[in-house]
Each structure stands twice: as C-alpha cells, then as structure tokens.
KOLZAVO-640403 format. One record per residue: x, y, z of N, C-alpha, C in turn. Coordinates in steps of 0.05 Angstrom, whole numbers, plus 5000, padded with zeros to 4 digits. Example, Ala and Ser with C-alpha at 12.3 -4.5 7.8 and 13.67 -1.06 7.14 Angstrom:
# residues 2
526448865156524649105156526449345156525749555142527349795143525850015157
***
This chain:
# residues 496
523842514796521842544775522342344753520242254740520442064718519242194694520642194672519642304647519042074628516442054620515541824604514541934578516141914556515141994530513341774519511141854506509341664494509541694464510441504449510841534420508141554407508241664382505741704367504441434360505941224358504740964351502840864373503140964398501440874419498640984416498241164398495541284395493841124375494940914363493440754344491940534359491240314344489740094356491339964378490039884399491439754421492839504413495239464421496739214417497639114444498738884445499638774471501738944484503539044467505639224478504539474489502539584474501339834483499839794509498439564511496939514535498839474559501039344554503039314576504139584584504739754564505740014570503740184586501240164578499140324592498840234621498939964624498739864652501039954669503439944657505740034672505640324678504640484658504440774663502440834685500240684685498240734706499340664734500940454735502240384760504140594770505640704750507540914757506041164767503741234754502141464762501141434791500241194797499141154824501341154845503641044837505841034856507241304859507141454837508741704837507441934851504841934854503542164867504242184896505742394904506542424932504042484949504342434975502042454993501642745002499142835004498443095014497543085043497642845055496542805082497842985102496243115119497143275141497943555134497643635109498443905100495944065094495544285109493244465104493744725120492744945110492945195125491445175152492345345171491145345197489445595203490045815190488746065196486046095183484346255195481646315185481246615182480146695160479746985155477447085172477847305187475747425203474047615186471647665195469947865183469648105202469048335191468648565208466548525229464448375222462248325241463048145264465348005262466247835284467648005306468248255300469548425320467348585334467048545360464948675375465548975377463849135364464149425364461549575363459349435367456749555364456349785384457249755409456949965429458850205422461250145413463150355407462250515383460850385363460050515339457150615341455950595364453150675367452950985364450751065351450251355347448051395327447951635316445951705296446751595269445551685247446151575221447551785204449051685184450151855164448851785138447651985125445951935102447551815078449951915074451551845050453651635059453151385053454951175060457551185044457651345023460051375007462051575019461151715040462951905053465351755064467751865062468552105048469052055018469252275002469752244974472752224967473352164943476152134935477652394936476252624933477452884936476653014962476852854983475752925010476953195020479353265012480653505023479153765015477553754994476153994985474054085006473253895023471253965043472454155064475054185065476354365084476154655075475454695050474954965041477355145038479755035034482155195030483255145002483255354986484155324958487055254956488755364974491555294973491955004979490554894998490754605004489854444980487754524966486854384942489054374922490454594918492654614898494954434906495654434932497854274941497253974938494753894944493953614941494153534911493053694894493153634865496053614855497753794865500553784856501953534867501353464891502653224903501852974888499252944882498252704869499252684840499952924828500852924800503852864798505452944817508252924813509852784835508552644853510052524875511652284866514252264873515852024867514751774881513451814904512351584918510151444902508451604889506351494873507551374847509651494837510951374813512051094820513151064843514150804852511850604854509650684866507250514868506250434841506250614822505350554794507250354781509850384786511750204774511449924786510749904811510349634824507849504812505849664805503449554792504149444765505749594750506549504723508249244725509949234745511548994748509748754755507748794771505848574778504248494753503548684736502148614711503948464692506548524692508348374676508548084685508448044711508447774722505947624714503647764714501147644704501447544676502547714658502947634630504847384628506847384645508747154644507346894653505646914673504346674683501946594666501146774649498946704631499946534607502446574600503546444576503246144576503845994598503545704597500745604593498745774594495945684591495245644562496845744543496345714515498745574502498245434479500445294466502645494457505145394458507445544450508545444424509045614405510245544379512845684376514945534369517645634366518745544339520345704327521745634302524745634306526145464291529045454292530145384265532645474261534045404236536945374243538345174231541145134237542545014213545145074212546844964191549544894204550144634206552444534221554344384203556744464203558844314188560144114207559943854201560943654219561943404204563543254217564442994207562742774219561442614203559842394212561542144217560942014239562541774246562041554226564141404221563841174203562240944216562140944243560740734257558240844272557241074264554941194277552341124263550441294267547741254257547541324227549241494218549141574190550741384173549541244154550941044138552641174116554441014104555941114081554041184058554541364040557141484037557641724055555541804071555942044088557541974113557241724123558841644146561741644140563341764157566141794152566942034136565042194128565642434112564842684127565842914117565143174128562943294111560643354124558343454109557143694125555243824112553744044124550843944130550043954155547343864163545644114166543544144149541744364149539044284160537844454176535344384189533644634193531144624186529144834192526744694205525844804229523844654244522044844259519444774260517544914277516444714298516344804323515644624345513244744360511344564365508944634382509344494409509144644431509444544458507044634474505544454485503144524500503044354525503144484548502844344573499844324580498844084579495944044584495544064614494144274622493944334651491644184664492043914666489843744676489143824705491143884721490643924750490544224757490644394738490144684743492544824755494944714753497244844765497845114752497945124726498545374712496345584716493845484716491645664720491645784748492245614768492445724795494745924798496945864785499246054786498446314773497046304751496146544738494246704756492346564768490346704785491746824810493846684820495446804842496747064833497847064809499047314799497047534795494547454786492447654784491847774811491647604832491147714859493347894868495847824862498047994870498048264855497248254830497048504814494848684825492648564832490448734843491248844870492748684886493748794911495649024906497349004886499249224879497649464870495549424855493849644846492649794870491549644889490349764913492449894930494849774931497049904946497650174934497250204908497650464895495750664906493250594910491350784922491950824951492850614965493650654993495950854995497850844976499951044976498851324970496951334952495651584946494251704971492851534985491451625010493451715031495651555034497651625054498951895047499451935021500652195012498752425017496252395009494352615011493852685041493652485058493252545086495752665099498152575090500652695100500852995093500053065068500053345060498053505077495653385081493653525097494553565126495753355138496653365165498853575168500753585150502853785151501754065148499754095131498454355126496954445152495654255165494354325190496354405211498654255212500754325231501854605225501954675199502854945192500855155203498255095200496355285211496555305241496955085254497355085283499755255291501855235276504255395281503655685279502155765259501356045256499656135279497755965287496056045310497656075335499555895340501255915363503056165361503856235337505456475334503756725340501156715332499456945338499256975368499056755383498956775412501556895423503856805412506456905421506657205415505757295391505957575384504157745402501757645407499957795425501057805453502357585462503557585488505857785490507457795468509657995468508658275469506458335455505358605456504358675484503058475497502058525524504358555544506458395540508758415559510258675555510358765530511659035525510059255538507359225537505659415551506059405581506159165592506659145621509359255628511359205611514059305616514059615617512559735599512360025599510960125624508859985632507460065657509360035681510959825681512759775704514859995706515860085683517760305683516560565693514060615685512660845695512260835725511460595734511060565763513660595778515860495766518460525779519260825781518660965759519261255759517561405780515161295784513361425804513961325832515861145836516561035862514760825872513060705854511160495863512360215861514260185843515559925839518559955841519859745850522759755851523959675824526659695823528059615798527759315793527259155814526958865811524458805793522258945798519858895782520458975753521959185749522659275721524159055707526158945721527758735708526158485703524358425721522658185717520958225692519758455689518158505665519758515640522258615642524058625619524958345611525458175630526557905624524457735609521957795611519857635597519857695568521057915559520957985530522757805513525257765520526957585504525857305502524757195523523656925523521356905503519657115502517457115482518457135454520557315450521657335423522957075414524256935434525456675428523256475419520956485432518756305425517856365396517656625389516856695362518856595342521456615348523456515329523356215326522756075348522455785346520055705329517855855332515555795315516055865286517556075281518256135253519955905241521755795257523355565247521555325242519655275260517855055256516255085230515355335225513855385201515555325176518055405176519855355153520155055149520554905171520954615168518454485158516154585166513654465156513254525126513954765118513854825089515654645073518054605084519954425071518854135069517454045091516253785091514153755069512453965067510353955047511553945019513654115015514954114989516053844982517353705001518453444996516153244989513853265003511653094996510653144968510953384959510153454931512253364911514553274921516753194903518153444892518053664907519353914899521453994919522854214912525054304930524054514950525854594968525054784989523955044978524855134955523755384944520755364940519755124933516855094930515555134957516855034978515655065005515655355013517655515005517655805013515355955000514255844979512055984965509355924978509255744998506755675011506055895031503656005028502856225046501356115070500656295088499256215112496556095105495855865117493155765114491055965124488855975110486756155118485156045141485356185164483956085188480956085184480056275168477156295163476156075145477955995125477055795105477555515115479855465127480655195135478955105159477054935153475154845174474954545173473854435194473554145196471754045174472553805163470853675142468353565154468053555180465753435192466153135197464953035218465252755225462552625224462352385212459852245211459052155239456552175246455752095273455351795276455451645254455451355256457251245234458651045239460450915219459750625217458150545197457650255194460150095190460249855200462649685198463349625169461349625151461949555124463549775110463650025122465350225110468350155112469049975131471749885132472549735107470649635092471249495067472249685046472249945051473250145032476150225039477350095059480150155065481950015045483650155031485250025011487249825023488249875047490249685059488849425065486349435074484949185079484349035054483449175033482849045008485348924995487549074996490048964985490848715000490648715026491448475042489548245036486948305031485148085024485847964997486748124978487648024953490147844957491847924975494147754981493347484993491347485009490247235020489247064997487747184978486747034955489146924938491147084934493447004918494846774932495146794959496446574974494846314972492246334971490546094968490945964941491246134920491746024893494545904891496446014906499145894906499045614919497345574938496945314950495945114929493945204914492845034893494944954872496645144865498845094846500844894858501444924884503344734897502144454899499544434904498344164904498344034877497944194856497944074829500643954822502744044834505443934828505743644838503943554855504043284865503043084843501743184822500543004803502143014777501642814759503242804734502843054717504943124703504843344685504943234656503143324639502943214612503543444592505443394575506143584554505643464527504443614509504043524481506043674464507743514450509843634434509343544405509543724386509443654357511443834342512543724321514443874306514143804276514943994259514943954231517244124219518544024198520744174188522144034165524544124158526144024136528943964146530143744137532843674145534243544122536643614117538243494096541143514101542643324090545543344090546343474064547543704066548143864042545844044037546344264023544244464019542544423995543344253976541844243951539144123954538643943972536143803974534443883998535144114011533744184036530844254030530244384009527544474003525944283987526644033986525143833972523243683991521243553979519343403996520643174010522643063999523942834012525442914038525943174042527343264066525443324089522843304085521043374106521143174129520543284153520343114177518143214195516943044210514743114228514542914250513342994272512942804294511142934315509942774331508342874353508142664374507242744398506842564420506742694447505442584466505442694493507842594509508442744530510542664548509442704577509842514593508742524621511042534640510942724658512942754680511442724706512442544723511142504749513142464771512542554795514342524817514342244828516742134832517041864845518241894872520642004873521942064898523342334896522542524912523642794911524842884937525142694956526342744982524742954998522142964993520443145009520243424998521343474974521243744963518443854959516643684947513943774942512443834968512743664988511343705013512443955027515043995025516244235037515144485023514944474997513944704982511044764989509444554991506644594999506344695027508044595045507944685073508744985074510645065057511345345056509045515046507645425025505345575015503145595035502745375051500745385072501545595093504045595100505045795119504746085108505246115082504846385070501946465072500146285068497346345070496646425099497646265118497046335146498146605153500546675143501646935148499847155136498947115111497247315098494647355113493447125122490947145137491447285164493647215178494147345203494547645200495947725179496348015173493748145167491948015152489348125146487748155171487647945188486047965212487048185231489748215233490748425249490148705238490348725211489748975198486749045202485048845202482248895206481748995235483048865254482748955282483849245286486149295273487349565275485549775262484349705239482549885226480049955243478949745255476649795273477449975296479849915307480750085330481150375322482350415298482850685289480250845286478250715274475750855270474450925297474350735315473150775341474750985357477350975354479051175368478451465358478151495332477551765322474851855331472851675331470251755340470251835370471651665386471851725415473351995419475452035404476852285407475252525399473652495378471952715369469852795390468752585403466752645424468052775447470552685455471952805477472753095470473453135445474353405436472153605439469653525433467453715436467153805465467453625484467353695512469753875520472153805510474553965516474254255505473054275482472754545470470854715487468754585497466854735514468154835539469654655552471054725577473254925572474554905549476755095544475655375539473455395526472355665521471555795548470455635565469655745591472155825607474155655607476655715622478055955610478055975583479356205570477956465578475356465578473856705586474456795614474656595632475256655661478056765663480056635649482856715651483156995639481757065617481857325606480857545625478657475638477457665657479357705681480557495691482457515713484857685706485857635682488257785673487558085669485358145658484558425654484258565681483158425700482758545727485458595740487258395738489958435750491458655736491258675710492658895696491459165703488759175706487559425714488459515742488559325760489459385788492459475787493959345770496759415768497159705756495459765736495560025724494760245744492760185761491760385780493360395806495460225808497160225831496060065854493959895850492759745871493959465873495259365852496459105852499359115845500658875846503558875840504058695815506558685807507258545783506958235786507358135810506957845815504057765809502257935816499457875811498857865781500158045766499858035737501057775725503357705734504657455725502857215732501757215756500156985764497656965747496457185739494057185722494757125693497157205685497957175657498256875649499456715668500056445661497656275652495456275667493056125658491956225631492256485626491256595601492956485577495556485581497356375560496756085555496355935576495755645573493155615557491155765562488555745548488855835519490356045514490756125487492155915470494255795482495655585468493855335464492355275485490555045483488355085462487455335459485455395438486655335410489155415405490455355379490755055376491554915397491954625395489254475389487154565403484554425399483454475371483854725361482954785333484454605313487054585317488554405299487854115303487354035327486753755333484053675320482153865319479653805306480053735277481853895264482453835236483953575233485853525251487353275250485453035253483453055270481552835274479952785248479253005235477752975210479452815190482052895187483752765168484252475176484652425202485152155212482751965207480352075211478051905207477551855177478152055160477952015131479951785123482351805134484351595127483451325138482251315162481451065174479150935158477551105145475350995129476050955099478550995092479450925065479551155046478851395054479151625036477451605011475151475012473351464989474151264968475851064975476650864955474350704946474250654919472150484907473350204905472050014918473149744920473249604893471849694873471949564847474649594834475949364826478649384815478649534788480649704785480849854760482349704738483849504746485449354727483549184710483749224684482049074666483648854651482148664640483448464623484948254639484248194664485548004680484047744683482147694665480547454667482147214657481746984670483146754661482146654634483846604614482846514588481746234590
***
C-alpha cells in the first residue's frame, strides 16, 4: 500500500510542482488498482416458480392466503395449549438467545455506520521533556528541559468514493435483518415443538385408554375362564394363559405413564421451567383438541412467508454487499484530515492567540503490491456468496418438499382413517362374537385371543391416526411459516 498525503498548498493555484505531483499521483492511481479479472460469483438464486410442483400442489382454493395466523395454535381449541404456548413465548431461554443475537447484529450495524459520517476527536497532553540542542527546536529551548502543552481537535473523514463503507454498512443491515427473522424462526420452532409434544401427550393418553380398556376386558375374560375351569369346560392351562395377559397389560400401562411424565418434563423444559411445572399439566381435552384444518391448495408464494427462507435470502443480500465492499478495496482510499488546537512550550502562553495551530489536507492510500491479498479476499467473498445462494436454493427445495409431503400425507391419512374405521368395526364385531361363544361354552380361549389381537391393533391405530392428523396440521403450519409477516420489524436501518 502507498500512503500519499496531499498538503494544503496543493489546493491553491496550479504550479509546475503541483502539476508534476498530480501527474505522478494519477500514474500511481492507474498502476495501483489491482485487477478484478476472473473474479465473480458462480451461483444463481432460484425462485419458487422454477421448482416444478404444479401437479403436486393441484387442488381447490383456500380463501385466506394469510393462513395460518401468528397465533395458529388457537385453532386447535384447547385452552391449556394456548396457555402453554403463551408461557413458552414469554419466558423461553431459546427466544432470549435469539433476541440477544439480534441486538448483537444491530450493534454491528451501528459500528459499520460510523465510517459513513465524519469523526471528530479531541485530545490534550502535557509532556515534560528535554529538547535536543541539535533538533528542530532552536535555543533557548533547545538543550533545556521544558513542558510541552497541547490541546487539539481533529476531524477525520473517509470520503467513500467507491462505496466500500456504504456496502459494508448495507451488508450489516442484511445480517441484522436475517438475525431478526431468525428470531421469528426460533419462535416458530418453539411453538411447534410445544404443540407437537402436547399432541404426543394426548396420543399417550389415548393409548393408555386402550390399555386400560384392554386390561378390563382381559380381567373379565380371566374371570370367565376361571368359571369355565370350575365347571370343567377349560383346563388349568387356559386359566394360566388368561392370567398371564394381565401383567403384560399392566406393564404397558406403566410404560405409558412413564412416557406421559417424560412428555410433561419436555414441555416444561420448552417453557424454560422445571419438572414441577410439567407435573401441573393436565390431560389434553380429546373433545377440544382438534385439527386446525388443512388448506386444500397451497400457492407457491406462501413459501415466501417461511422465516428460514427469508433469513437466508437476507444473508444472500448481505453476502452480495460484502462483495461490493471487497471490490472497493481495489481502488484508492481518500481521507480528509483537519485539525485545530493550541500548543506551547510552558504553560503560561498556551491560551494565547500565538499558540494556535491548524492544518488540513487529504491523504490517499492505494494498493500497489499486496501479494494477492485483495484478490484472495474478493475470491473468499465470492465463495461466501455462492455458499449463501446454495443454502438458499436448498432451503427452497426442502421447503417445497415439506409442503408437498404434508399435503400428500393428509390426503393419504383421510383414506387410512376411512379404512381403519371399517377395520375397527369388523374387529369389534368379531371379538364380541368370539367372547359370546366363549361365555356360552361354544368356543375356546384361543379363539378369543385370535379375535382380540386385530381389535387391539385397530384401537392403537385409531389413537395413532388421531394424533397424526394433529401432527400433520402442526407440520404444515410450520412448513408454511406459521403466519410470519415478511415485512421487517427492525426500523431505522436506512443508509444515511
């Protein structure tokens, strides 16, 4: 790098020396600018319309394109879930971390904004020193010990001809907006995690209901088997078989109770609370907790409401501005420096007019030979941009896949529910008939066991499908961004 100060006298009428200096400076500027040849990003940002999904997203219409809302969980109709969500969003350490990251990004914005405006600094000093007899200070001060006092104000302004500081500031703004959107992404991840755990808790209760009903029926069968054994219709083997089914069912109930406790603890941790908070969570209301409903069509532009996509797009924008800042470093940097103050040897005359001093002038810094540092820096910024674009494109493809997957699963779930209801009715009828024959002495215990197994499978499947319907609602809400408003909430980030 070459630092070329330009004295204030150069700003007056042109003289031969000044013309020679200007010509030399121009030559240095032309020679000093490093080459940008061959350096450029390679990646291209995709749009949602470039991903073929028209057949997968085909269907009817959804009237409200703003669906889902920011308080989407209220559509499930469970007041306890509403309270848990509100508590989680108010006190979660995860959201506190996200907010702190946004504040840190805003602090970086303020730091990068500072070079865009002139900087004024003040200084004062008092130095006791011996002046050299052969130095710049003449006798009688030369060769003596004196006190040098100085008071000075300095103006320093980097004239941003090539937009380096402005581009760096805009890159920081993009990063701050990405951090802001990441905060909402964390909010969405937390709210969906609470809802999913709550749905799992309901599923555990439904499975426990199946296990309790099974235990009651097996106790009834065990009593019938003992009566039949007393009447000489069944052997002791059948009695033991019926009895052995009871501990296995009780074990299943204990396992489900454990699962419920662990799920309550998970919800409490998501709330940022302790296990005692989880113990206070009651059973979800099966009548109230219902599916939020699925839109029958999802326009591709709804993907633009996903906070992770928006945050990554801001990172792409920030990476582009970092490239502009790196390119500006290839060109000369011009600083305007001015100072005014007072200086005196000894304290008696410091505040007199004769002690005043002032000066001003620009200084030019330009790269001549930097061993490839600037090109390497720009190549790195180009690579960062390509990385950001690649991550955005992949996130876009994943977002489209998630939405289509949820819609496909919801359609398949409707068919599964219909088949399950039919199979459950048939299994119930077969079990009732086998139990009736067993009670009347026309059948045996093996027939009851054979009919019981399909019934248990269908009961368990019914609980799973009811929970899966709720899971799909939550997953689709998350895939569509949870009602995020794409307008940035951070104010005051305009470039001055």
